[in-house]
LUMDOLO-448933 format. One record per atom (N, C-alpha, C): residue number from 1; atom name; x, y, z. Coordinates in steps of 0.001 Angstrom, whole numbers, plus 500000, padded with zeros to 6 digits. Layout:
BEGIN
NUM,CA,X,Y,Z
...
//
This chain:
BEGIN
1,N,475342,463065,482020
1,CA,474719,463035,480782
1,C,475590,462406,479710
2,N,475053,461369,478989
2,CA,475834,460563,478128
2,C,475787,461448,476730
3,N,476956,461559,476266
3,CA,477003,462278,474853
3,C,477281,461341,473750
4,N,476286,461120,472893
4,CA,476444,460091,471820
4,C,477305,460648,470711
5,N,478091,459857,470127
5,CA,478884,460297,468957
5,C,478033,460579,467795
6,N,478599,461468,466875
6,CA,477854,461748,465695
6,C,477810,460530,464729
7,N,476624,460296,464228
7,CA,476434,459038,463356
7,C,476268,459556,461936
8,N,477061,459114,461021
8,CA,476897,459585,459614
8,C,475483,459262,459155
9,N,475035,459955,458149
9,CA,473644,459673,457632
9,C,473594,458373,456941
10,N,474730,457941,456432
10,CA,474579,456582,455688
10,C,474425,455508,456651
11,N,474776,455690,457972
11,CA,474729,454615,458991
11,C,473505,454769,459819
12,N,472654,455858,459633
12,CA,471455,455981,460458
12,C,470272,455288,459871
13,N,470146,454038,460201
13,CA,469023,453187,459798
13,C,467876,453477,460825
14,N,466764,452807,460539
14,CA,465654,452896,461407
14,C,465901,452336,462771
15,N,466604,451253,462738
15,CA,467032,450614,464039
15,C,467879,451446,464866
16,N,468786,452096,464235
16,CA,469777,453100,464997
16,C,469042,454252,465459
17,N,468113,454738,464774
17,CA,467347,455864,465318
17,C,466531,455547,466531
18,N,465921,454266,466487
18,CA,465081,453804,467713
18,C,466017,453668,468862
19,N,467247,453110,468649
19,CA,468099,452900,469793
19,C,468658,454257,470339
20,N,468884,455167,469451
20,CA,469356,456457,470015
20,C,468266,457231,470794
21,N,467090,457096,470299
21,CA,465963,457738,471007
21,C,465769,457100,472369
22,N,465915,455671,472437
22,CA,465772,454928,473665
22,C,466847,455347,474653
23,N,468100,455474,474131
23,CA,469232,455843,475068
23,C,468948,457256,475632
24,N,468598,458144,474882
24,CA,468289,459509,475368
24,C,467199,459564,476386
25,N,466059,458798,476261
25,CA,465031,458823,477189
25,C,465552,458065,478540
26,N,466410,457074,478383
26,CA,466843,456317,479631
26,C,467864,457280,480280
27,N,468612,457937,479648
27,CA,469511,458913,480196
27,C,468807,460018,480950
28,N,467810,460607,480385
28,CA,467175,461660,481030
28,C,466412,461194,482303
29,N,465822,459881,482130
29,CA,465090,459276,483286
29,C,466078,459054,484447
30,N,467237,458520,484068
30,CA,468319,458254,485162
30,C,468822,459555,485840
31,N,468830,460632,485023
31,CA,469250,461850,485739
31,C,468194,462440,486721
32,N,466874,462253,486230
32,CA,465811,462638,487172
32,C,465742,461804,488491
33,N,465998,460480,488357
33,CA,466041,459597,489508
33,C,467197,459961,490389
34,N,468426,460313,489822
34,CA,469524,460787,490715
34,C,469187,461963,491543
35,N,468477,462908,490814
35,CA,468147,464097,491576
35,C,467121,463916,492666
36,N,466156,463003,492415
36,CA,465212,462591,493408
36,C,465865,461931,494583
37,N,466731,460929,494267
37,CA,467525,460268,495416
37,C,468297,461200,496271
38,N,469004,462179,495604
38,CA,469747,463164,496357
38,C,468868,463944,497202
39,N,467709,464381,496771
39,CA,466735,465211,497521
39,C,466282,464416,498704
40,N,465975,463122,498501
40,CA,465489,462242,499712
40,C,466646,462106,500658
41,N,467831,461943,500238
41,CA,468955,461800,501135
41,C,469138,463140,501977
42,N,468965,464281,501276
42,CA,469091,465500,502019
42,C,468010,465692,503081
43,N,466850,465223,502782
43,CA,465667,465272,503696
43,C,465913,464310,504810
44,N,466458,463124,504601
44,CA,466769,462191,505722
44,C,467849,462771,506624
45,N,468847,463388,505987
45,CA,469945,464093,506773
45,C,469515,465111,507809
46,N,468554,465986,507207
46,CA,467934,467007,507998
46,C,467151,466412,509185
47,N,466350,465370,508937
47,CA,465578,464695,509924
47,C,466543,464151,511035
48,N,467679,463648,510690
48,CA,468692,463115,511657
48,C,469507,464221,512342
49,N,469323,465474,511950
49,CA,469974,466525,512553
49,C,471240,466935,511866
50,N,471564,466325,510721
50,CA,472680,466684,509921
50,C,472386,467770,508970
51,N,473460,468159,508249
51,CA,473311,469171,507214
51,C,473147,468506,505879
52,N,472267,469063,505103
52,CA,472165,468509,503732
52,C,473216,468979,502798
53,N,473136,468515,501531
53,CA,474142,468881,500634
53,C,473937,470350,500268
54,N,475137,471168,500261
54,CA,474998,472616,499988
54,C,474588,472848,498516
55,N,473762,473881,498332
55,CA,473314,474259,496976
55,C,474194,475455,496476
56,N,474839,475235,495301
56,CA,475818,476243,494691
56,C,474964,477024,493808
57,N,475042,478364,493978
57,CA,474280,479201,492963
57,C,475034,479382,491760
58,N,474382,479497,490662
58,CA,475075,479622,489365
58,C,475837,480879,489292
59,N,476867,480997,488492
59,CA,477706,482173,488348
59,C,476877,483214,487660
60,N,477109,484513,488131
60,CA,476399,485576,487507
60,C,477100,486187,486358
61,N,478180,485618,485808
61,CA,478988,486092,484785
61,C,478248,486020,483453
62,N,477508,484914,483280
62,CA,476742,484732,482010
62,C,475583,485904,481931
63,N,474908,485965,482975
63,CA,473897,487009,482995
63,C,474410,488486,482797
64,N,475569,488621,483421
64,CA,476213,489984,483229
64,C,476608,490249,481767
65,N,477183,489141,481155
65,CA,477559,489323,479823
65,C,476320,489571,478919
66,N,475166,488899,479228
66,CA,474042,489155,478435
66,C,473465,490577,478562
67,N,473493,491082,479813
67,CA,473038,492442,480057
67,C,473980,493382,479242
68,N,475248,493162,479319
68,CA,476177,493995,478544
68,C,475885,493955,477084
69,N,475579,492874,476481
69,CA,475326,492707,475105
69,C,474046,493455,474769
70,N,473027,493319,475701
70,CA,471817,494039,475435
70,C,471949,495554,475517
71,N,472737,496054,476474
71,CA,473007,497394,476643
71,C,473754,497974,475392
72,N,474662,497220,474810
72,CA,475443,497626,473683
72,C,474424,497672,472432
73,N,473502,496737,472375
73,CA,472685,496674,471191
73,C,471597,497910,471286
74,N,471343,498380,472503
74,CA,470469,499517,472629
74,C,471138,500855,472233
75,N,472489,500866,472470
75,CA,473121,502165,472240
75,C,473211,502543,470730
76,N,473207,501679,469848
76,CA,473131,501936,468401
76,C,474490,502110,467782
77,N,475288,503012,468386
77,CA,476609,503417,467775
77,C,477771,502721,468489
78,N,477681,501330,468644
78,CA,478617,500610,469474
78,C,479670,499851,468481
79,N,480051,500676,467440
79,CA,480974,500039,466404
79,C,482376,500151,466820
80,N,482661,500956,467941
80,CA,483979,501100,468381
80,C,484586,499792,468969
81,N,485839,499751,468896
81,CA,486558,498553,469389
81,C,486627,498610,470856
82,N,486705,497467,471517
82,CA,486850,497319,472996
82,C,488156,498128,473502
83,N,487854,498996,474551
83,CA,488874,499725,475138
83,C,489196,500976,474364
84,N,488389,501396,473312
84,CA,488738,502585,472668
84,C,488353,503850,473418
85,N,487471,503763,474408
85,CA,487103,504881,475189
85,C,488120,505069,476354
86,N,489095,504316,476588
86,CA,490071,504430,477645
86,C,491004,505625,477228
87,N,491589,506168,478219
87,CA,492577,507270,478026
87,C,493949,506554,477553
88,N,494656,507516,476903
88,CA,496011,506960,476582
88,C,496953,506784,477722
89,N,497619,505664,477716
89,CA,498396,505354,478840
89,C,499728,506194,478953
90,N,500042,506813,477854
90,CA,501322,507639,477872
90,C,501015,509145,477747
91,N,499835,509499,477833
91,CA,499522,510955,477581
91,C,499917,511782,478775
92,N,499936,511161,480020
92,CA,500304,511929,481209
92,C,501706,511684,481603
93,N,502413,510958,480873
93,CA,503843,510717,481310
93,C,504775,511947,481210
94,N,505691,512064,481909
94,CA,506706,513051,481750
94,C,507866,512580,480871
95,N,508093,513213,479871
95,CA,509080,512811,478768
95,C,510467,513418,479182
96,N,511432,512515,479502
96,CA,512763,512876,479968
96,C,513730,513028,478753
97,N,513469,512484,477721
97,CA,514447,512438,476632
97,C,513643,512225,475241
98,N,514070,512964,474266
98,CA,513494,512790,472983
98,C,514517,512451,471940
99,N,514303,511413,471117
99,CA,515217,511003,470142
99,C,514597,510947,468744
100,N,514832,512016,467919
100,CA,514280,512092,466548
100,C,515068,511041,465799
101,N,514314,510187,464991
101,CA,514909,509212,464155
101,C,514364,509457,462738
102,N,515421,509507,461820
102,CA,515086,509826,460473
102,C,514972,508463,459715
103,N,514203,508365,458661
103,CA,514081,507080,457902
103,C,515427,506598,457397
104,N,515441,505244,457255
104,CA,516694,504635,456839
104,C,516948,504891,455321
105,N,515848,504812,454632
105,CA,515967,505020,453102
105,C,516273,506411,452865
106,N,517160,506660,451861
106,CA,517489,508045,451425
106,C,516234,508818,450960
107,N,516102,510071,451286
107,CA,514916,510822,450981
107,C,515078,511334,449467
108,N,514156,511003,448685
108,CA,514165,511663,447255
108,C,514047,513107,447310
109,N,514436,513654,446216
109,CA,514420,515070,446046
109,C,512946,515453,445990
110,N,512669,516678,446671
110,CA,511282,517189,446759
110,C,510435,516605,447835
111,N,511073,515768,448748
111,CA,510292,515245,449840
111,C,509969,516369,450789
112,N,508786,516307,451435
112,CA,508400,517273,452431
112,C,508185,516666,453814
113,N,508632,517376,454847
113,CA,508602,516868,456239
113,C,507138,517106,456688
114,N,506557,515959,457273
114,CA,505187,516005,457649
114,C,505016,515834,459224
115,N,506008,515945,459943
115,CA,505877,515809,461418
115,C,506518,514541,461957
116,N,506089,514122,463091
116,CA,506597,512950,463748
116,C,505439,511882,464020
117,N,505762,510752,464102
117,CA,504873,509641,464692
117,C,505521,509222,465985
118,N,504992,509663,467123
118,CA,505520,509425,468446
118,C,505337,507986,468916
119,N,506375,507434,469535
119,CA,506401,506121,470067
119,C,507016,506337,471509
120,N,506256,506165,472540
120,CA,506866,506345,473879
120,C,507258,505005,474476
121,N,508491,505028,475067
121,CA,508991,503859,475746
121,C,509302,504172,477183
122,N,508689,503395,478157
122,CA,508955,503634,479528
122,C,510154,502751,479928
123,N,511059,503235,480717
123,CA,512130,502480,481213
123,C,512583,502934,482521
124,N,513422,502194,483211
124,CA,513918,502448,484563
124,C,515374,502612,484583
125,N,515905,503685,485213
125,CA,517365,503912,485193
125,C,517756,503881,486670
126,N,518518,502927,487054
126,CA,519074,502762,488407
126,C,520551,502634,488246
127,N,521333,503626,488806
127,CA,522740,503653,488777
127,C,523262,504551,489924
128,N,524568,504227,490291
128,CA,525086,505038,491400
128,C,525345,506474,490763
129,N,525244,507429,491617
129,CA,525526,508822,491172
129,C,526258,509510,492341
130,N,527571,509597,492128
130,CA,528351,510164,493269
130,C,528731,511559,492822
131,N,528648,512527,493858
131,CA,528925,513838,493697
131,C,530037,514355,494659
132,N,531015,515030,494059
132,CA,532113,515581,494927
132,C,531865,517061,495072
133,N,531555,517427,496313
133,CA,531315,518875,496524
133,C,532597,519445,496889
134,N,533179,520392,496165
134,CA,534377,521113,496330
134,C,534167,522454,497058
135,N,534269,522463,498287
135,CA,533980,523649,499146
135,C,535149,524649,498930
136,N,534963,525813,498424
136,CA,535950,526765,498251
136,C,536379,527283,499586
137,N,537684,527515,499801
137,CA,538282,528083,501010
137,C,539022,529356,500611
138,N,538566,530466,501354
138,CA,539208,531762,501056
138,C,539654,532367,502279
139,N,540719,533173,502120
139,CA,541153,533859,503292
139,C,541110,535399,503024
140,N,540381,536179,503859
140,CA,540188,537486,503727
140,C,541524,538286,503966
141,N,541673,539522,503571
141,CA,542835,540296,503988
141,C,542966,540438,505524
142,N,541908,540341,506149
142,CA,541939,540466,507653
142,C,542354,539173,508294
143,N,542625,538137,507497
143,CA,543057,536790,508104
143,C,542012,535871,508423
144,N,540691,536210,508012
144,CA,539606,535396,508366
144,C,539362,534285,507316
145,N,539070,533155,507655
145,CA,538875,532101,506771
145,C,537424,531761,506389
146,N,537074,531808,505091
146,CA,535780,531517,504658
146,C,535661,530240,503822
147,N,534669,529477,504083
147,CA,534589,528200,503399
147,C,533118,527947,502930
148,N,533015,527320,501704
148,CA,531580,527069,501269
148,C,530910,526030,502231
149,N,529620,526026,502110
149,CA,528792,525134,502971
149,C,528131,524122,502099
150,N,527918,522875,502662
150,CA,527137,521922,502015
150,C,525716,522123,502024
151,N,524965,521501,501049
151,CA,523539,521783,500999
151,C,522810,521209,502315
152,N,521857,521949,502734
152,CA,521213,521569,504040
152,C,520565,520148,504055
153,N,520156,519721,502813
153,CA,519533,518462,502796
153,C,520507,517252,503065
154,N,521804,517529,502965
154,CA,522809,516384,503241
154,C,522932,516194,504718
155,N,522713,517228,505554
155,CA,522751,517236,506938
155,C,524159,516802,507343
156,N,525149,517071,506577
156,CA,526584,516822,506971
156,C,526885,515364,506675
157,N,526009,514604,506075
157,CA,526383,513140,505801
157,C,526850,512895,504461
158,N,527249,511780,504170
158,CA,527866,511401,502883
158,C,526932,510551,502005
159,N,525621,510646,502349
159,CA,524607,509824,501531
159,C,523483,510899,501198
160,N,523133,510866,499825
160,CA,522091,511748,499444
160,C,520716,511389,499770
161,N,519781,512323,499457
161,CA,518393,512133,499809
161,C,517775,510908,499082
162,N,518127,510762,497850
162,CA,517596,509714,497034
162,C,517957,508293,497619
163,N,519225,508171,498068
163,CA,519676,506926,498546
163,C,519038,506703,499949
164,N,518990,507714,500709
164,CA,518298,507537,502080
164,C,516856,507067,501932
165,N,516188,507763,500998
165,CA,514712,507437,500849
165,C,514572,506026,500213
166,N,515568,505535,499404
166,CA,515387,504173,498792
166,C,515689,503221,499940
167,N,516612,503381,500757
167,CA,516828,502425,501851
167,C,515735,502338,502770
168,N,515144,503511,503194
168,CA,513951,503438,504060
168,C,512768,502785,503430
169,N,512588,503108,502163
169,CA,511445,502398,501459
169,C,511565,500889,501293
170,N,512747,500447,500921
170,CA,512947,499022,500715
170,C,512772,498259,502069
171,N,513416,498912,503074
171,CA,513384,498109,504310
171,C,512074,498139,505031
172,N,511428,499295,505131
172,CA,510274,499332,505911
172,C,508894,499051,505068
173,N,508878,499379,503851
173,CA,507704,499110,503092
173,C,507748,497782,502376
174,N,508937,497458,501789
174,CA,509107,496165,500949
174,C,509656,495060,501861
175,N,509957,495352,503122
175,CA,510435,494300,504014
175,C,511727,493651,503516
176,N,512725,494413,502927
176,CA,513926,493828,502511
176,C,514867,493862,503729
177,N,515567,492817,503977
177,CA,516447,492714,505132
177,C,517605,493542,504910
178,N,518356,493934,505907
178,CA,519550,494636,505758
178,C,520689,493914,504867
179,N,520966,492595,505148
179,CA,521949,491978,504330
179,C,521640,491994,502898
180,N,520333,491705,502537
180,CA,519997,491759,501166
180,C,520080,493184,500579
181,N,519702,494179,501426
181,CA,519738,495540,500922
181,C,521225,495921,500590
182,N,522107,495533,501471
182,CA,523545,495804,501377
182,C,523966,495082,500047
183,N,523767,493878,499856
183,CA,524157,493157,498650
183,C,523708,493802,497451
184,N,522372,494298,497330
184,CA,521956,494868,496184
184,C,522686,496205,495812
185,N,522858,497046,497001
185,CA,523524,498300,496790
185,C,525042,498035,496303
186,N,525779,497063,496794
186,CA,527038,496770,496324
186,C,527094,496421,494953
187,N,526140,495627,494402
187,CA,526066,495253,493043
187,C,525867,496528,492157
188,N,525258,497568,492685
188,CA,525077,498749,491904
188,C,526260,499767,492018
189,N,527259,499318,492837
189,CA,528424,500142,492911
189,C,528299,501208,494053
190,N,527431,500969,494986
190,CA,527364,501896,496163
190,C,527917,501188,497399
191,N,528969,501804,497905
191,CA,529703,501122,498939
191,C,529170,501649,500327
192,N,528510,500776,500959
192,CA,527825,500957,502331
192,C,528211,499784,503170
193,N,528607,500076,504425
193,CA,528849,499073,505435
193,C,527517,498649,506103
194,N,527583,497624,506895
194,CA,526284,497156,507658
194,C,525945,498266,508708
195,N,526976,498824,509287
195,CA,526645,499902,510222
195,C,526133,501228,509675
196,N,526574,501524,508405
196,CA,525967,502698,507825
196,C,524542,502463,507378
197,N,524206,501309,506880
197,CA,522742,501078,506572
197,C,521970,501074,507757
198,N,522471,500521,508961
198,CA,521658,500557,510193
198,C,521509,502003,510676
199,N,522668,502850,510434
199,CA,522469,504238,510835
199,C,521441,505009,510014
200,N,521331,504647,508699
200,CA,520386,505313,507959
200,C,518946,504881,508235
201,N,518742,503678,508782
201,CA,517469,503238,509142
201,C,516947,503682,510488
202,N,517984,503895,511428
202,CA,517565,504131,512784
202,C,517855,505591,513202
203,N,518663,506293,512391
203,CA,519126,507678,512792
203,C,518511,508695,511720
204,N,518690,509935,512209
204,CA,518164,511111,511334
204,C,516701,510936,510923
205,N,516037,510593,511994
205,CA,514535,510400,511868
205,C,513680,511624,512526
206,N,514429,512685,512785
206,CA,513846,513850,513423
206,C,512560,514408,512579
207,N,512754,514431,511236
207,CA,511705,514924,510421
207,C,510567,514059,510523
208,N,510751,512762,510540
208,CA,509538,511882,510614
208,C,508753,512009,512013
209,N,509582,512191,513099
209,CA,508880,512328,514375
209,C,508186,513753,514401
210,N,508720,514655,513790
210,CA,508128,515986,513753
210,C,506704,516004,512912
211,N,506874,515236,511867
211,CA,505613,515128,511048
211,C,504682,514263,511739
212,N,504990,513336,512553
212,CA,504010,512587,513287
212,C,503375,513344,514399
213,N,504141,514206,515032
213,CA,503541,515090,516070
213,C,502674,516180,515384
214,N,503056,516639,514234
214,CA,502104,517557,513573
214,C,500809,516927,513179
215,N,500859,515593,512760
215,CA,499624,514913,512422
215,C,498641,514874,513656
216,N,499198,514568,514752
216,CA,498302,514487,515933
216,C,497820,515811,516345
217,N,498622,516894,516181
217,CA,498294,518249,516523
217,C,497162,518735,515634
218,N,497316,518474,514326
218,CA,496247,518910,513325
218,C,495011,518099,513540
219,N,495197,516764,513779
219,CA,494101,515926,513958
219,C,493262,516276,515133
220,N,493835,516679,516213
220,CA,493105,517197,517383
220,C,492368,518508,517129
221,N,492889,519309,516320
221,CA,492278,520539,516046
221,C,491092,520478,515141
222,N,491024,519504,514196
222,CA,489936,519389,513280
222,C,488918,518339,513675
223,N,489189,517670,514790
223,CA,488341,516553,515213
223,C,487323,516968,516393
224,N,486148,516527,516238
224,CA,485129,516759,517395
224,C,485286,515651,518437
225,N,485926,514613,518175
225,CA,486000,513476,519080
225,C,487254,512594,518767
226,N,487856,511904,519639
226,CA,488979,510971,519323
226,C,488647,509682,520174
227,N,489306,508574,519689
227,CA,489293,507349,520339
227,C,490670,507010,520755
228,N,490786,506332,521844
228,CA,492084,506092,522444
228,C,492063,504541,522857
229,N,493193,503873,522558
229,CA,493382,502523,523025
229,C,494945,502260,523166
230,N,495246,501410,524092
230,CA,496615,501009,524281
230,C,496689,499481,524591
231,N,497646,498934,524084
231,CA,497813,497406,524258
231,C,499273,497091,524403
232,N,499599,495931,524860
232,CA,500954,495472,525165
232,C,501662,495242,523744
233,N,502860,495616,523679
233,CA,503663,495457,522428
233,C,505117,495369,522904
234,N,505910,494689,521993
234,CA,507354,494455,522203
234,C,508019,495461,521323
235,N,508956,496211,521968
235,CA,509675,497336,521184
235,C,510996,497322,521684
236,N,511965,497242,520608
236,CA,513375,497308,520913
236,C,513854,496172,521940
237,N,513310,495051,521765
237,CA,513598,493869,522595
237,C,513031,493925,524035
238,N,512112,494775,524363
238,CA,511461,494859,525615
238,C,510051,494938,525481
239,N,509342,494433,526538
239,CA,507905,494510,526579
239,C,507463,496015,526923
240,N,506569,496462,526220
240,CA,506163,497851,526366
240,C,504695,498042,525949
241,N,504220,499122,525621
241,CA,502842,499530,525253
241,C,502812,500277,524002
242,N,501801,500145,523161
242,CA,501592,500970,522078
242,C,500275,501653,522261
243,N,500273,503032,522059
243,CA,499080,503858,522343
243,C,498543,504330,520963
244,N,497251,504201,520737
244,CA,496647,504655,519497
244,C,495718,505735,519808
245,N,495766,506884,519028
245,CA,494857,508001,519142
245,C,494358,508278,517752
246,N,493144,508469,517680
246,CA,492617,508778,516271
246,C,491102,508775,516157
247,N,490626,508807,514953
247,CA,489208,508596,514659
247,C,489136,508347,513192
248,N,488027,508637,512517
248,CA,487862,508365,511149
248,C,488771,509166,510177
249,N,489260,510331,510763
249,CA,490116,511170,509907
249,C,491596,510857,509993
250,N,492125,510283,511099
250,CA,493564,510101,511323
250,C,493777,509062,512263
251,N,494959,508532,512246
251,CA,495441,507473,513320
251,C,496919,507825,513635
252,N,497194,507850,514987
252,CA,498470,508228,515426
252,C,498879,507102,516437
253,N,500073,506654,516362
253,CA,500650,505597,517154
253,C,501878,506008,517929
254,N,502143,505523,519051
254,CA,503347,505693,519782
254,C,503633,504598,520750
255,N,504953,504202,520814
255,CA,505393,503027,521688
255,C,506078,503685,522909
256,N,505659,503247,524064
256,CA,506229,503715,525312
256,C,506311,502503,526295
257,N,506903,502754,527463
257,CA,507018,501632,528456
257,C,505950,501749,529537
258,N,504980,502631,529327
258,CA,503924,502776,530368
258,C,502536,503035,529704
259,N,501519,502708,530471
259,CA,500163,502981,529988
259,C,499400,503723,531076
260,N,500114,504576,531861
260,CA,499393,505274,532923
260,C,498767,506543,532332
261,N,497989,507200,533219
261,CA,497258,508335,532753
261,C,498250,509533,532385
262,N,499258,509643,533136
262,CA,500339,510622,532947
262,C,500975,510328,531588
263,N,501255,509157,531307
263,CA,501816,508834,529954
263,C,500812,509274,528847
264,N,499652,508943,529007
264,CA,498677,509366,527969
264,C,498623,510867,527772
265,N,498577,511564,528879
265,CA,498570,513124,528832
265,C,499764,513606,528208
266,N,500950,512988,528390
266,CA,502119,513354,527844
266,C,502055,513159,526294
267,N,501595,511969,525895
267,CA,501441,511691,524385
267,C,500533,512727,523800
268,N,499480,513066,524462
268,CA,498322,513889,523892
268,C,498871,515295,523626
269,N,500008,515667,524249
269,CA,500619,517025,524036
269,C,501329,517099,522592
270,N,501528,516028,521955
270,CA,502106,515996,520567
270,C,503445,516688,520590
271,N,504235,516239,521571
271,CA,505676,516873,521502
271,C,505774,518324,521880
272,N,504641,519059,522299
272,CA,504655,520300,522713
272,C,504245,520457,524142
273,N,505039,520300,525092
273,CA,504614,520187,526601
273,C,503831,521450,527009
274,N,502637,521337,527392
274,CA,501888,522380,527897
274,C,501952,522485,529445
275,N,502274,521447,530088
275,CA,502530,521426,531521
275,C,503527,520424,531838
276,N,504123,520410,533047
276,CA,505061,519383,533404
276,C,504635,518797,534760
277,N,505153,517638,534940
277,CA,504829,516804,536113
277,C,506064,516512,536909
278,N,506289,516783,538181
278,CA,507544,516418,538829
278,C,507833,514973,538759
279,N,509161,514625,538736
279,CA,509515,513178,538683
279,C,508997,512428,539885
280,N,508819,513034,541036
280,CA,508311,512196,542151
280,C,506965,511724,541895
281,N,506038,512501,541191
281,CA,504758,512088,540864
281,C,504720,510914,539956
282,N,505735,510915,539060
282,CA,505804,509902,537890
282,C,506050,508430,538584
283,N,506883,508400,539681
283,CA,507175,507249,540279
283,C,506371,506762,541459
284,N,505592,507704,541914
284,CA,504800,507398,543155
284,C,503565,506660,542811
285,N,503109,505776,543664
285,CA,501738,505095,543428
285,C,500665,506042,543602
286,N,500865,507263,544289
286,CA,499737,508093,544377
286,C,499648,509225,543270
287,N,500378,508933,542151
287,CA,500408,509954,541092
287,C,499082,510156,540521
288,N,498248,509128,540418
288,CA,496962,509321,539788
288,C,496077,510132,540700
289,N,496171,509920,542014
289,CA,495326,510601,542937
289,C,495779,512117,543033
290,N,497093,512362,542908
290,CA,497502,513732,542877
290,C,497124,514394,541658
291,N,497098,513642,540464
291,CA,496785,514320,539256
291,C,495288,514719,539219
292,N,494468,513837,539926
292,CA,493020,513982,539964
292,C,492721,515287,540807
293,N,493527,515500,541922
293,CA,493413,516629,542784
293,C,493767,517930,542046
294,N,494915,517842,541290
294,CA,495356,518954,540567
294,C,494421,519319,539422
295,N,493741,518317,538840
295,CA,492896,518652,537813
295,C,491581,519246,538325
296,N,491216,518945,539662
296,CA,490116,519573,540183
296,C,490246,520947,540424
297,N,491492,521402,540694
297,CA,491704,522812,540894
297,C,491742,523579,539566
298,N,491804,522885,538390
298,CA,491716,523357,537107
298,C,492799,524453,536817
299,N,494089,524026,536929
299,CA,495158,525043,536638
299,C,495144,525321,535098
300,N,495691,526401,534584
300,CA,495830,526642,533198
300,C,496839,525622,532594
301,N,496615,525322,531272
301,CA,497391,524247,530645
301,C,498894,524664,530621
302,N,499236,525882,530648
302,CA,500663,526265,530614
302,C,501271,526292,532023
303,N,500439,525969,533090
303,CA,500937,525979,534309
303,C,501742,524731,534705
304,N,502699,524887,535475
304,CA,503479,523715,535910
304,C,503124,523197,537256
305,N,502813,521933,537419
305,CA,502284,521445,538717
305,C,503478,521159,539622
306,N,503555,521766,540655
306,CA,504745,521660,541664
306,C,504243,520904,542787
307,N,505192,520055,543463
307,CA,504827,519268,544572
307,C,504497,520189,545859
//
């Protein structure tokens, strides 16, 4: 579409008006011809077995804006500013520190205090926090030595729960590599070696394993059905299998080096063995047949299968 420039009224003669009208009619006619030609090309392409030009639907943002304007006009009391109905972003924050600030100007005599005008500032405080536990040592009159005990959360280690949680979160959730993680901690004044970071990531995971087993146990109790799947996966540099147990309520995963029926039944016990299988049946090719025979006899879950 040709856009004609604005012509001042002083220059709009009768000839200019005729030419402008002619240009507008020719432009509109040319546009109609282009649309007809494109339509014929699409029909020819369809007859040849090809695909025609795709039709792009108009955006619905304009119609949505119109609907919003109409709805606002029907409400009647829409004089509030945009976003005024939203909740305060700082109303639910936990305030860790309060700093009263008096006016800079000297207060005249007879001034009365009228309260505060609150201004909340969110900030992040990251710093090393080292604690020295001084365990008292006492000797009783009987010659017995008594010593204070460290908090159970430390597990006898030299790194607190906050540091351990941060290392686990950064590495597993944010995918920060161990060298970058060590560099960051050293910049903050926390002295950790590469081996210590690796120990924090790979060791002391008993609580996580217990929680995972509890998840499967509770999931089996509250579920009327489960789905099971296992597929090949590489774990700790070796080819193995990952087994998934779950449904719409939960999902549980475990990595093992087998996908046999005995392995599945072992995983299904959620870390609480209800029966045992002799080692000879685990390695024998006839373990599946023996398991089927033992299942046919329907022993109790707490019974141990003996050869």
